[in-house]
C-alpha positions as CSV (number, residue, x, y, z in Angstrom):
1,X,-50.2,62.7,134.3
2,X,-53.0,63.6,136.8
3,X,-55.8,65.9,135.7
4,X,-55.9,69.2,137.5
5,X,-59.0,71.2,138.5
6,X,-60.0,73.9,136.1
7,X,-57.5,72.7,133.6
8,X,-54.3,73.5,135.6
9,X,-52.4,70.7,133.9
10,X,-53.1,72.1,130.4
11,X,-52.4,75.7,131.4
12,X,-49.1,74.7,133.1
13,X,-48.1,72.7,130.0
14,X,-48.7,75.6,127.7
15,X,-46.6,77.7,130.0
16,X,-43.7,75.3,130.1
17,X,-44.3,74.2,133.6
18,X,-45.2,70.7,135.0
19,X,-48.4,70.5,137.0
20,X,-47.7,68.5,140.2
21,X,-51.3,68.6,141.6
22,X,-53.1,71.1,143.7
23,X,-53.9,74.6,142.6
24,X,-51.1,76.5,141.0
25,X,-50.0,79.7,142.6
26,X,-51.3,82.2,140.0
27,X,-51.2,85.2,142.2
28,X,-47.5,85.2,142.8
29,X,-46.1,88.5,144.1
30,X,-43.3,90.2,142.2
31,X,-41.0,92.7,144.0
32,X,-40.2,96.0,142.2
33,X,-36.7,94.9,141.8
34,X,-37.6,91.6,140.3
35,X,-40.0,93.2,138.0
36,X,-37.3,95.7,136.8
37,X,-35.0,92.8,136.2
38,X,-37.5,90.9,134.2
39,X,-38.5,94.0,132.1
40,X,-34.7,94.6,131.4
41,X,-34.2,91.0,130.3
42,X,-37.3,91.2,128.2
43,X,-36.2,94.4,126.4
44,X,-32.8,92.7,125.6
45,X,-34.7,89.6,124.3
46,X,-36.8,92.0,122.1
47,X,-33.9,94.0,120.9
48,X,-31.8,91.0,120.0
49,X,-34.6,89.0,118.3
50,X,-34.5,86.4,121.1
51,X,-30.8,85.9,121.1
52,X,-30.1,87.6,124.5
53,X,-32.2,88.2,127.5
54,X,-35.3,86.3,128.3
55,X,-39.0,86.7,127.4
56,X,-41.1,88.2,130.2
57,X,-43.2,85.3,131.6
58,X,-45.4,87.1,134.1
59,X,-48.3,84.6,134.0
60,X,-50.2,84.7,137.3
61,X,-48.2,87.5,138.6
62,X,-49.7,90.0,141.0
63,X,-49.1,93.3,139.2
64,X,-51.9,95.3,140.7
65,X,-51.0,99.0,140.8
66,X,-47.7,98.4,139.0
67,X,-46.2,101.3,137.0
68,X,-45.7,99.8,133.6
69,X,-46.1,103.1,131.5
70,X,-43.8,103.1,128.5
71,X,-42.8,99.5,129.2
72,X,-41.9,97.3,126.2
73,X,-44.2,94.3,126.9
74,X,-44.6,93.1,123.3
75,X,-44.8,89.3,123.2
76,X,-44.8,89.0,127.0
77,X,-46.8,86.4,128.7
78,X,-49.3,87.9,131.1
79,X,-52.0,85.2,131.3
80,X,-54.0,85.4,134.5
81,X,-51.8,88.2,135.7
82,X,-53.6,90.7,138.0
83,X,-53.3,94.0,136.3
84,X,-56.0,95.8,138.2
85,X,-55.2,99.5,138.5
86,X,-51.8,99.0,136.8
87,X,-50.5,101.9,134.8
88,X,-50.1,100.7,131.2
89,X,-50.3,104.0,129.4
90,X,-48.0,104.1,126.4
91,X,-46.9,100.6,127.1
92,X,-46.1,98.4,124.0
93,X,-48.6,95.5,124.1
94,X,-48.3,94.0,120.7
95,X,-48.9,90.3,120.6
96,X,-49.0,90.0,124.4
97,X,-50.4,86.7,125.7
98,X,-53.2,87.7,128.0
């Protein structure tokens, strides 16, 4: 497998993705509707102990100015996510992968 700049290959592997060369699009935009769906799925995943829903994988997401107050984000993957000016007040952040 090719070796990526700045360790993209290793980071992609840890995130369950395959690095295909070039720079990965870490700053992907998430619509409000998509974010709501991801958070709902994540809440189901948390409440069911992983049997239902899906873990929130928001690595590299552009979440600047997102309203995430009171969000259940425990165990979510937020590596390299842009959280600048995001409202995380009272959000559950236990064991979040930053």
